[in-house]
N, C-alpha and C positions, 0 to 999 in steps of 0.2 A: 503493499500501500504505500503510495508515494504521496508526501504530504502537499496539499493543495496551498499555492501561494494566491494571497487575495490580489485581485485585480487592482491595478491603481486608479482610485476614484479620480476621474476627471471632473473638474469643476464645470458648471454650465457657462456658456458664453456670457460676456457682459452685455451683450445687446438684449438678452432675454430680460435682465433686469431693468435696462434702461428702458425696453418696452412697457414692462408692468408698471414703472413709475411714470410715465408718459399716460399710459391707458388709467391709471388712478387720477391723475391731474385732469385729464381731458373729462372724465366723468363728473370730477367735482366742478369745473367750470361749467359743465353744461348744466347741472343741478342749479347751480348759483345763478346762471344766466336765466333760467326758467322762473326761480322762486323770487330773484331780486327784481326790484323795479328800475328801469333805466335812467340814469341821470340825464337831466336836460343839457345834451349836447348836440353839436352840429348833426351828427350821424348816429343818433341814439335809436332811431327807427330801424337802422340795420341790425342791431342785436348784435354787437360784436362779441359778447361772450359766447353766445352760441356758436358763431363762426368759428372762434379760438378753441372751444371746447371739442368741436367737432374735428377740428385738423389735429389737436393733440390726441383723441380718441383714435383716429385713423392711423396716425404716426403710431401710437402704443400697440395697436393690433398689428401693423406692419414688423416693428421692431420685435415684437413677442413671438411672432412666427417666425422671424429670419432666426432668432434666437433658439427657439425651440426645434427648428429643421438642423440647425447646426450643433445641437447637443451631441455628445458622446454616445454611441450604440453600445447596447450591452452585448 
């Protein structure tokens, strides 16, 4: 019986964690944009919080998917 050597545990790619953070911030910004009232500014009717929240959410999903695809295979 040969002793088994443990596989070297490879860490997750940094892009996975960047994606999770961007996704979390994106969801928070979208919720804040939906819950809060817009301040009276020149372009307040465009709801910039929703746009930036959506951009962060999409970027978070992309980076998370890239990081998940690049994870070490067992």
